[in-house]
PAVOLO-836428 format. One record per residue (C-alpha): residue number from 0; residue in three letters; x negated, z negated, y negated. Coordinates in steps of 0.5 Angstrom, whole numbers. Each point is the difference from the previous one (the first is absolute). Example, Ala and Ser with C-alpha at 12.3 -4.5 7.8 and 13.67 -1.06 7.14 Angstrom:
PAVOLO-836428
<fikol guro="0" lumlum="ALA" east="-25" up="-16" north="9"/>
<fikol guro="1" lumlum="SER" east="-2" up="2" north="-7"/>
END
This chain:
PAVOLO-836428
<fikol guro="0" lumlum="UNK" east="55" up="-15" north="1"/>
<fikol guro="1" lumlum="UNK" east="4" up="-6" north="-1"/>
<fikol guro="2" lumlum="UNK" east="2" up="-5" north="-6"/>
<fikol guro="3" lumlum="UNK" east="5" up="-5" north="-2"/>
<fikol guro="4" lumlum="UNK" east="7" up="3" north="-2"/>
<fikol guro="5" lumlum="UNK" east="1" up="1" north="-8"/>
<fikol guro="6" lumlum="UNK" east="7" up="0" north="-3"/>
<fikol guro="7" lumlum="UNK" east="1" up="3" north="-6"/>
<fikol guro="8" lumlum="UNK" east="7" up="2" north="0"/>
<fikol guro="9" lumlum="UNK" east="4" up="5" north="-5"/>
<fikol guro="10" lumlum="UNK" east="3" up="-6" north="-4"/>
<fikol guro="11" lumlum="UNK" east="-7" up="-2" north="-1"/>
<fikol guro="12" lumlum="UNK" east="-2" up="6" north="-3"/>
<fikol guro="13" lumlum="UNK" east="6" up="1" north="-4"/>
<fikol guro="14" lumlum="UNK" east="-1" up="-7" north="-3"/>
<fikol guro="15" lumlum="UNK" east="-7" up="2" north="-2"/>
<fikol guro="16" lumlum="UNK" east="3" up="6" north="-4"/>
<fikol guro="17" lumlum="UNK" east="5" up="-4" north="-3"/>
<fikol guro="18" lumlum="UNK" east="-5" up="-5" north="-3"/>
<fikol guro="19" lumlum="UNK" east="-4" up="6" north="-2"/>
<fikol guro="20" lumlum="UNK" east="6" up="3" north="-4"/>
<fikol guro="21" lumlum="UNK" east="1" up="-7" north="-3"/>
<fikol guro="22" lumlum="UNK" east="-7" up="-1" north="-2"/>
<fikol guro="23" lumlum="UNK" east="0" up="7" north="-3"/>
<fikol guro="24" lumlum="UNK" east="6" up="-1" north="-4"/>
<fikol guro="25" lumlum="UNK" east="-2" up="-6" north="-3"/>
<fikol guro="26" lumlum="UNK" east="-7" up="2" north="-1"/>
<fikol guro="27" lumlum="UNK" east="0" up="7" north="-2"/>
<fikol guro="28" lumlum="UNK" east="3" up="2" north="-6"/>
<fikol guro="29" lumlum="UNK" east="0" up="7" north="1"/>
<fikol guro="30" lumlum="UNK" east="5" up="0" north="6"/>
<fikol guro="31" lumlum="UNK" east="7" up="2" north="-1"/>
<fikol guro="32" lumlum="UNK" east="4" up="-6" north="1"/>
<fikol guro="33" lumlum="UNK" east="6" up="4" north="2"/>
<fikol guro="34" lumlum="UNK" east="-4" up="4" north="6"/>
<fikol guro="35" lumlum="UNK" east="-3" up="-6" north="2"/>
<fikol guro="36" lumlum="UNK" east="6" up="-4" north="0"/>
<fikol guro="37" lumlum="UNK" east="3" up="5" north="4"/>
<fikol guro="38" lumlum="UNK" east="-6" up="1" north="5"/>
<fikol guro="39" lumlum="UNK" east="0" up="-8" north="1"/>
<fikol guro="40" lumlum="UNK" east="8" up="0" north="1"/>
<fikol guro="41" lumlum="UNK" east="-1" up="5" north="6"/>
<fikol guro="42" lumlum="UNK" east="-6" up="-4" north="3"/>
<fikol guro="43" lumlum="UNK" east="4" up="-6" north="0"/>
<fikol guro="44" lumlum="UNK" east="6" up="4" north="3"/>
<fikol guro="45" lumlum="UNK" east="-5" up="3" north="6"/>
<fikol guro="46" lumlum="UNK" east="-3" up="-7" north="1"/>
<fikol guro="47" lumlum="UNK" east="7" up="-3" north="1"/>
<fikol guro="48" lumlum="UNK" east="2" up="5" north="5"/>
<fikol guro="49" lumlum="UNK" east="-6" up="-1" north="4"/>
<fikol guro="50" lumlum="UNK" east="1" up="-8" north="0"/>
<fikol guro="51" lumlum="UNK" east="7" up="1" north="2"/>
<fikol guro="52" lumlum="UNK" east="-3" up="5" north="6"/>
<fikol guro="53" lumlum="UNK" east="-5" up="-5" north="2"/>
<fikol guro="54" lumlum="UNK" east="5" up="-6" north="0"/>
<fikol guro="55" lumlum="UNK" east="4" up="5" north="5"/>
<fikol guro="56" lumlum="UNK" east="-6" up="1" north="4"/>
<fikol guro="57" lumlum="UNK" east="-2" up="-7" north="0"/>
<fikol guro="58" lumlum="UNK" east="7" up="-2" north="3"/>
<fikol guro="59" lumlum="UNK" east="-1" up="5" north="5"/>
<fikol guro="60" lumlum="UNK" east="-6" up="-2" north="2"/>
<fikol guro="61" lumlum="UNK" east="2" up="-8" north="0"/>
<fikol guro="62" lumlum="UNK" east="6" up="3" north="5"/>
<fikol guro="63" lumlum="UNK" east="-5" up="3" north="5"/>
<fikol guro="64" lumlum="UNK" east="-4" up="-6" north="0"/>
<fikol guro="65" lumlum="UNK" east="5" up="-4" north="2"/>
<fikol guro="66" lumlum="UNK" east="3" up="4" north="5"/>
<fikol guro="67" lumlum="UNK" east="-7" up="1" north="3"/>
<fikol guro="68" lumlum="UNK" east="-1" up="-7" north="0"/>
<fikol guro="69" lumlum="UNK" east="6" up="-1" north="4"/>
<fikol guro="70" lumlum="UNK" east="-2" up="5" north="5"/>
<fikol guro="71" lumlum="UNK" east="-7" up="-3" north="1"/>
<fikol guro="72" lumlum="UNK" east="3" up="-7" north="1"/>
<fikol guro="73" lumlum="UNK" east="5" up="3" north="6"/>
<fikol guro="74" lumlum="UNK" east="-6" up="3" north="3"/>
<fikol guro="75" lumlum="UNK" east="-1" up="-3" north="7"/>
<fikol guro="76" lumlum="UNK" east="-7" up="2" north="2"/>
<fikol guro="77" lumlum="UNK" east="-6" up="3" north="-2"/>
<fikol guro="78" lumlum="UNK" east="1" up="7" north="1"/>
<fikol guro="79" lumlum="UNK" east="7" up="0" north="-3"/>
<fikol guro="80" lumlum="UNK" east="-3" up="-4" north="-6"/>
<fikol guro="81" lumlum="UNK" east="-5" up="6" north="-1"/>
<fikol guro="82" lumlum="UNK" east="5" up="5" north="1"/>
<fikol guro="83" lumlum="UNK" east="3" up="-3" north="-6"/>
<fikol guro="84" lumlum="UNK" east="-6" up="1" north="-5"/>
<fikol guro="85" lumlum="UNK" east="0" up="7" north="-2"/>
<fikol guro="86" lumlum="UNK" east="7" up="2" north="-1"/>
<fikol guro="87" lumlum="UNK" east="1" up="-7" north="-4"/>
<fikol guro="88" lumlum="UNK" east="-6" up="2" north="-5"/>
<fikol guro="89" lumlum="UNK" east="2" up="7" north="0"/>
<fikol guro="90" lumlum="UNK" east="7" up="-2" north="-3"/>
<fikol guro="91" lumlum="UNK" east="-3" up="-6" north="-4"/>
<fikol guro="92" lumlum="UNK" east="-5" up="5" north="-4"/>
<fikol guro="93" lumlum="UNK" east="4" up="6" north="1"/>
<fikol guro="94" lumlum="UNK" east="-6" up="3" north="3"/>
<fikol guro="95" lumlum="UNK" east="0" up="7" north="4"/>
<fikol guro="96" lumlum="UNK" east="-6" up="-3" north="5"/>
<fikol guro="97" lumlum="UNK" east="-1" up="-7" north="2"/>
<fikol guro="98" lumlum="UNK" east="-6" up="-2" north="6"/>
<fikol guro="99" lumlum="UNK" east="-1" up="-6" north="3"/>
<fikol guro="100" lumlum="UNK" east="-7" up="-1" north="3"/>
<fikol guro="101" lumlum="UNK" east="-4" up="-6" north="3"/>
<fikol guro="102" lumlum="UNK" east="-7" up="-2" north="-3"/>
<fikol guro="103" lumlum="UNK" east="-5" up="1" north="6"/>
<fikol guro="104" lumlum="UNK" east="-7" up="-3" north="-3"/>
<fikol guro="105" lumlum="UNK" east="-2" up="6" north="-5"/>
<fikol guro="106" lumlum="UNK" east="5" up="5" north="3"/>
<fikol guro="107" lumlum="UNK" east="8" up="1" north="-2"/>
<fikol guro="108" lumlum="UNK" east="4" up="2" north="6"/>
<fikol guro="109" lumlum="UNK" east="7" up="2" north="-1"/>
<fikol guro="110" lumlum="UNK" east="5" up="-3" north="4"/>
<fikol guro="111" lumlum="UNK" east="7" up="3" north="-3"/>
<fikol guro="112" lumlum="UNK" east="2" up="5" north="-6"/>
<fikol guro="113" lumlum="UNK" east="6" up="3" north="-3"/>
<fikol guro="114" lumlum="UNK" east="1" up="6" north="-4"/>
<fikol guro="115" lumlum="UNK" east="7" up="1" north="-4"/>
<fikol guro="116" lumlum="UNK" east="4" up="5" north="-4"/>
<fikol guro="117" lumlum="UNK" east="5" up="-2" north="-5"/>
<fikol guro="118" lumlum="UNK" east="4" up="6" north="3"/>
<fikol guro="119" lumlum="UNK" east="-1" up="-1" north="7"/>
<fikol guro="120" lumlum="UNK" east="2" up="-6" north="5"/>
<fikol guro="121" lumlum="UNK" east="-2" up="-3" north="5"/>
<fikol guro="122" lumlum="UNK" east="-7" up="-2" north="-2"/>
<fikol guro="123" lumlum="UNK" east="-6" up="4" north="4"/>
<fikol guro="124" lumlum="UNK" east="-6" up="-3" north="3"/>
<fikol guro="125" lumlum="UNK" east="-6" up="4" north="-1"/>
<fikol guro="126" lumlum="UNK" east="-6" up="1" north="4"/>
<fikol guro="127" lumlum="UNK" east="-5" up="-6" north="-1"/>
<fikol guro="128" lumlum="UNK" east="-7" up="2" north="-2"/>
<fikol guro="129" lumlum="UNK" east="-6" up="-2" north="3"/>
<fikol guro="130" lumlum="UNK" east="-3" up="-7" north="-2"/>
<fikol guro="131" lumlum="UNK" east="-4" up="1" north="-6"/>
<fikol guro="132" lumlum="UNK" east="-5" up="-5" north="-4"/>
<fikol guro="133" lumlum="UNK" east="2" up="-4" north="-6"/>
<fikol guro="134" lumlum="UNK" east="-2" up="2" north="-7"/>
<fikol guro="135" lumlum="UNK" east="-7" up="0" north="-2"/>
<fikol guro="136" lumlum="UNK" east="0" up="-5" north="-5"/>
<fikol guro="137" lumlum="UNK" east="4" up="-5" north="4"/>
<fikol guro="138" lumlum="UNK" east="-5" up="1" north="5"/>
<fikol guro="139" lumlum="UNK" east="-5" up="-2" north="-5"/>
<fikol guro="140" lumlum="UNK" east="3" up="-6" north="-3"/>
<fikol guro="141" lumlum="UNK" east="2" up="-2" north="7"/>
<fikol guro="142" lumlum="UNK" east="7" up="-2" north="-3"/>
<fikol guro="143" lumlum="UNK" east="7" up="3" north="1"/>
<fikol guro="144" lumlum="UNK" east="4" up="-1" north="-6"/>
<fikol guro="145" lumlum="UNK" east="7" up="-2" north="0"/>
<fikol guro="146" lumlum="UNK" east="2" up="7" north="-3"/>
<fikol guro="147" lumlum="UNK" east="-4" up="6" north="-1"/>
<fikol guro="148" lumlum="UNK" east="1" up="8" north="-1"/>
<fikol guro="149" lumlum="UNK" east="-4" up="4" north="5"/>
<fikol guro="150" lumlum="UNK" east="1" up="8" north="2"/>
<fikol guro="151" lumlum="UNK" east="6" up="0" north="-5"/>
<fikol guro="152" lumlum="UNK" east="4" up="-6" north="3"/>
<fikol guro="153" lumlum="UNK" east="1" up="-7" north="-2"/>
<fikol guro="154" lumlum="UNK" east="-2" up="-4" north="6"/>
<fikol guro="155" lumlum="UNK" east="2" up="-7" north="1"/>
<fikol guro="156" lumlum="UNK" east="-4" up="-6" north="4"/>
<fikol guro="157" lumlum="UNK" east="4" up="-3" north="6"/>
<fikol guro="158" lumlum="UNK" east="-3" up="-7" north="1"/>
<fikol guro="159" lumlum="UNK" east="2" up="-4" north="7"/>
<fikol guro="160" lumlum="UNK" east="-2" up="-7" north="0"/>
<fikol guro="161" lumlum="UNK" east="-4" up="1" north="-6"/>
<fikol guro="162" lumlum="UNK" east="-4" up="5" north="2"/>
<fikol guro="163" lumlum="UNK" east="0" up="8" north="-1"/>
<fikol guro="164" lumlum="UNK" east="4" up="3" north="6"/>
<fikol guro="165" lumlum="UNK" east="3" up="6" north="-2"/>
<fikol guro="166" lumlum="UNK" east="1" up="5" north="-6"/>
<fikol guro="167" lumlum="UNK" east="6" up="4" north="-3"/>
<fikol guro="168" lumlum="UNK" east="-1" up="6" north="-3"/>
<fikol guro="169" lumlum="UNK" east="5" up="3" north="-5"/>
<fikol guro="170" lumlum="UNK" east="0" up="7" north="-2"/>
<fikol guro="171" lumlum="UNK" east="-1" up="1" north="-8"/>
<fikol guro="172" lumlum="UNK" east="0" up="-4" north="-6"/>
<fikol guro="173" lumlum="UNK" east="5" up="-6" north="0"/>
<fikol guro="174" lumlum="UNK" east="4" up="-3" north="-6"/>
<fikol guro="175" lumlum="UNK" east="-2" up="-7" north="-2"/>
<fikol guro="176" lumlum="UNK" east="7" up="-3" north="3"/>
<fikol guro="177" lumlum="UNK" east="-1" up="4" north="7"/>
<fikol guro="178" lumlum="UNK" east="-7" up="-2" north="0"/>
<fikol guro="179" lumlum="UNK" east="2" up="-8" north="0"/>
<fikol guro="180" lumlum="UNK" east="6" up="1" north="4"/>
<fikol guro="181" lumlum="UNK" east="-5" up="4" north="6"/>
<fikol guro="182" lumlum="UNK" east="-5" up="-6" north="-1"/>
<fikol guro="183" lumlum="UNK" east="5" up="-5" north="1"/>
<fikol guro="184" lumlum="UNK" east="3" up="3" north="6"/>
<fikol guro="185" lumlum="UNK" east="-7" up="1" north="3"/>
<fikol guro="186" lumlum="UNK" east="-1" up="-7" north="-1"/>
<fikol guro="187" lumlum="UNK" east="6" up="-2" north="4"/>
<fikol guro="188" lumlum="UNK" east="-2" up="5" north="6"/>
<fikol guro="189" lumlum="UNK" east="-6" up="-4" north="1"/>
<fikol guro="190" lumlum="UNK" east="4" up="-7" north="0"/>
<fikol guro="191" lumlum="UNK" east="5" up="3" north="5"/>
<fikol guro="192" lumlum="UNK" east="-6" up="2" north="4"/>
<fikol guro="193" lumlum="UNK" east="-3" up="-7" north="0"/>
<fikol guro="194" lumlum="UNK" east="7" up="-3" north="1"/>
<fikol guro="195" lumlum="UNK" east="1" up="5" north="6"/>
<fikol guro="196" lumlum="UNK" east="-6" up="-2" north="3"/>
<fikol guro="197" lumlum="UNK" east="1" up="-7" north="-1"/>
<fikol guro="198" lumlum="UNK" east="7" up="0" north="4"/>
<fikol guro="199" lumlum="UNK" east="-3" up="4" north="6"/>
<fikol guro="200" lumlum="UNK" east="-6" up="-5" north="1"/>
<fikol guro="201" lumlum="UNK" east="5" up="-5" north="-1"/>
<fikol guro="202" lumlum="UNK" east="5" up="3" north="6"/>
<fikol guro="203" lumlum="UNK" east="-6" up="1" north="4"/>
<fikol guro="204" lumlum="UNK" east="-2" up="-7" north="-1"/>
<fikol guro="205" lumlum="UNK" east="7" up="-3" north="2"/>
<fikol guro="206" lumlum="UNK" east="0" up="5" north="6"/>
<fikol guro="207" lumlum="UNK" east="-7" up="-3" north="2"/>
<fikol guro="208" lumlum="UNK" east="2" up="-7" north="-1"/>
<fikol guro="209" lumlum="UNK" east="7" up="1" north="5"/>
<fikol guro="210" lumlum="UNK" east="-4" up="3" north="5"/>
<fikol guro="211" lumlum="UNK" east="-6" up="-4" north="1"/>
<fikol guro="212" lumlum="UNK" east="0" up="-4" north="7"/>
<fikol guro="213" lumlum="UNK" east="-2" up="-7" north="-3"/>
<fikol guro="214" lumlum="UNK" east="-1" up="-5" north="6"/>
<fikol guro="215" lumlum="UNK" east="-2" up="-7" north="0"/>
<fikol guro="216" lumlum="UNK" east="-7" up="1" north="1"/>
<fikol guro="217" lumlum="UNK" east="0" up="5" north="-6"/>
<fikol guro="218" lumlum="UNK" east="4" up="-4" north="-5"/>
<fikol guro="219" lumlum="UNK" east="-5" up="-1" north="-6"/>
<fikol guro="220" lumlum="UNK" east="-3" up="-6" north="-1"/>
<fikol guro="221" lumlum="UNK" east="2" up="-3" north="-7"/>
<fikol guro="222" lumlum="UNK" east="-7" up="-3" north="-1"/>
<fikol guro="223" lumlum="UNK" east="-3" up="7" north="0"/>
<fikol guro="224" lumlum="UNK" east="1" up="4" north="-6"/>
<fikol guro="225" lumlum="UNK" east="-3" up="6" north="4"/>
<fikol guro="226" lumlum="UNK" east="7" up="0" north="4"/>
<fikol guro="227" lumlum="UNK" east="4" up="-3" north="-5"/>
<fikol guro="228" lumlum="UNK" east="5" up="6" north="0"/>
<fikol guro="229" lumlum="UNK" east="0" up="7" north="2"/>
<fikol guro="230" lumlum="UNK" east="-1" up="3" north="-7"/>
<fikol guro="231" lumlum="UNK" east="-5" up="-5" north="-3"/>
<fikol guro="232" lumlum="UNK" east="0" up="0" north="-8"/>
<fikol guro="233" lumlum="UNK" east="-6" up="4" north="-3"/>
<fikol guro="234" lumlum="UNK" east="-5" up="-3" north="-4"/>
<fikol guro="235" lumlum="UNK" east="1" up="-1" north="-7"/>
<fikol guro="236" lumlum="UNK" east="-6" up="4" north="-2"/>
<fikol guro="237" lumlum="UNK" east="3" up="6" north="3"/>
<fikol guro="238" lumlum="UNK" east="3" up="5" north="-5"/>
<fikol guro="239" lumlum="UNK" east="8" up="2" north="1"/>
<fikol guro="240" lumlum="UNK" east="-3" up="7" north="3"/>
<fikol guro="241" lumlum="UNK" east="-5" up="-4" north="5"/>
<fikol guro="242" lumlum="UNK" east="5" up="-5" north="2"/>
<fikol guro="243" lumlum="UNK" east="4" up="6" north="3"/>
<fikol guro="244" lumlum="UNK" east="-6" up="3" north="3"/>
<fikol guro="245" lumlum="UNK" east="-2" up="-7" north="3"/>
<fikol guro="246" lumlum="UNK" east="7" up="-1" north="3"/>
<fikol guro="247" lumlum="UNK" east="0" up="7" north="3"/>
<fikol guro="248" lumlum="UNK" east="-7" up="-1" north="3"/>
<fikol guro="249" lumlum="UNK" east="2" up="-7" north="3"/>
<fikol guro="250" lumlum="UNK" east="5" up="5" north="4"/>
<fikol guro="251" lumlum="UNK" east="-6" up="4" north="2"/>
<fikol guro="252" lumlum="UNK" east="2" up="6" north="-4"/>
<fikol guro="253" lumlum="UNK" east="-5" up="6" north="-1"/>
<fikol guro="254" lumlum="UNK" east="-2" up="2" north="-6"/>
<fikol guro="255" lumlum="UNK" east="3" up="7" north="0"/>
<fikol guro="256" lumlum="UNK" east="7" up="-4" north="2"/>
<fikol guro="257" lumlum="UNK" east="-1" up="-4" north="-6"/>
<fikol guro="258" lumlum="UNK" east="-1" up="6" north="-5"/>
<fikol guro="259" lumlum="UNK" east="6" up="3" north="3"/>
<fikol guro="260" lumlum="UNK" east="4" up="-6" north="-1"/>
<fikol guro="261" lumlum="UNK" east="-3" up="-2" north="-7"/>
<fikol guro="262" lumlum="UNK" east="0" up="7" north="-3"/>
<fikol guro="263" lumlum="UNK" east="-8" up="0" north="-1"/>
<fikol guro="264" lumlum="UNK" east="-6" up="3" north="2"/>
<fikol guro="265" lumlum="UNK" east="-4" up="-2" north="6"/>
<fikol guro="266" lumlum="UNK" east="-6" up="-1" north="-4"/>
<fikol guro="267" lumlum="UNK" east="4" up="-5" north="-5"/>
<fikol guro="268" lumlum="UNK" east="3" up="-4" north="7"/>
<fikol guro="269" lumlum="UNK" east="-8" up="0" north="2"/>
<fikol guro="270" lumlum="UNK" east="-1" up="-3" north="-7"/>
<fikol guro="271" lumlum="UNK" east="5" up="-5" north="1"/>
<fikol guro="272" lumlum="UNK" east="-2" up="-2" north="7"/>
<fikol guro="273" lumlum="UNK" east="-7" up="-1" north="-2"/>
<fikol guro="274" lumlum="UNK" east="3" up="-5" north="-6"/>
<fikol guro="275" lumlum="UNK" east="4" up="-4" north="5"/>
<fikol guro="276" lumlum="UNK" east="-5" up="-1" north="5"/>
<fikol guro="277" lumlum="UNK" east="-5" up="-2" north="-6"/>
<fikol guro="278" lumlum="UNK" east="5" up="-5" north="-3"/>
<fikol guro="279" lumlum="UNK" east="3" up="-3" north="7"/>
<fikol guro="280" lumlum="UNK" east="-8" up="-1" north="2"/>
<fikol guro="281" lumlum="UNK" east="2" up="4" north="6"/>
<fikol guro="282" lumlum="UNK" east="-5" up="5" north="4"/>
<fikol guro="283" lumlum="UNK" east="4" up="5" north="2"/>
<fikol guro="284" lumlum="UNK" east="8" up="1" north="2"/>
<fikol guro="285" lumlum="UNK" east="-1" up="-4" north="6"/>
<fikol guro="286" lumlum="UNK" east="-3" up="-6" north="-3"/>
<fikol guro="287" lumlum="UNK" east="6" up="0" north="-6"/>
<fikol guro="288" lumlum="UNK" east="5" up="0" north="6"/>
<fikol guro="289" lumlum="UNK" east="-3" up="-5" north="3"/>
<fikol guro="290" lumlum="UNK" east="-1" up="-4" north="-6"/>
<fikol guro="291" lumlum="UNK" east="8" up="0" north="-2"/>
<fikol guro="292" lumlum="UNK" east="4" up="2" north="6"/>
<fikol guro="293" lumlum="UNK" east="-5" up="-3" north="6"/>
<fikol guro="294" lumlum="UNK" east="-3" up="3" north="5"/>
<fikol guro="295" lumlum="UNK" east="6" up="1" north="4"/>
<fikol guro="296" lumlum="UNK" east="3" up="5" north="-5"/>
<fikol guro="297" lumlum="UNK" east="-6" up="4" north="0"/>
<fikol guro="298" lumlum="UNK" east="1" up="7" north="3"/>
<fikol guro="299" lumlum="UNK" east="-3" up="0" north="7"/>
<fikol guro="300" lumlum="UNK" east="-4" up="6" north="-1"/>
<fikol guro="301" lumlum="UNK" east="-3" up="-3" north="-6"/>
<fikol guro="302" lumlum="UNK" east="-2" up="-7" north="3"/>
<fikol guro="303" lumlum="UNK" east="-8" up="0" north="1"/>
<fikol guro="304" lumlum="UNK" east="-2" up="-3" north="7"/>
<fikol guro="305" lumlum="UNK" east="-6" up="-3" north="-3"/>
<fikol guro="306" lumlum="UNK" east="2" up="-7" north="-2"/>
<fikol guro="307" lumlum="UNK" east="-2" up="-4" north="-6"/>
<fikol guro="308" lumlum="UNK" east="-3" up="-7" north="1"/>
<fikol guro="309" lumlum="UNK" east="6" up="-2" north="-4"/>
<fikol guro="310" lumlum="UNK" east="5" up="4" north="3"/>
<fikol guro="311" lumlum="UNK" east="7" up="-4" north="1"/>
<fikol guro="312" lumlum="UNK" east="1" up="4" north="7"/>
<fikol guro="313" lumlum="UNK" east="-1" up="-4" north="6"/>
END
């Protein structure tokens, strides 16, 4: 079973008791005002102590959140970035178990996990469980909430490029402050993954542009928009995610490789590819490359031997 987390702190409960005590003191003439006053003072004192403790925890959570974000910004690759998630979340939430998993259609595939003990160091990595399905109510609704409760853990959805890509499972119920802090960090992780992917693609394009053996006969024709540049601008009708898929398709990248680079499922990539081809009015990948890069850039193993009547090949 799963559900949205409900936060009702001890401070909230004490506040309700204080309000009830005041109401009883003012409305019930049979209440001993001295006893009621003593009880009210005790409740107010306990609430003040709890508020001070929560403020101290909030400061600690804020400190851990800033530390985690600095660590995240220093990650130079995907493996290093993924390795920072569980320890950072455990420190922010004060949790003894955290797991990072990948969404694969209807399955949850664990990627990394960490268990801690306040009396032991270093943190240890427990064996990862086998892939398991999403909770039934989520499967029925078809939507993964941003935060929900499942099997006694608070689960956070991690989006990459606007699509649900991963989940972060934190054992036990969390305070309102910890939930907000972990949610903020998880969103930062998604942005960091997108930034790393962008940097990696930019580096590959830069390397490619430096190694392409341009000759006079291969120089692009400025009057031909299909050969205007090595990486033409995608149509404006494409979404941001479809534009990323568009550029990868033009480089001849397979669906599986695209899924790995964008951290989404192959099924999601197939859907994006279908939308890109439709919006670009291309029959297939080869046609798409020919339209935007020209036939000379179509991989040789994908060029059809049958020429069309309007083929620019001579």
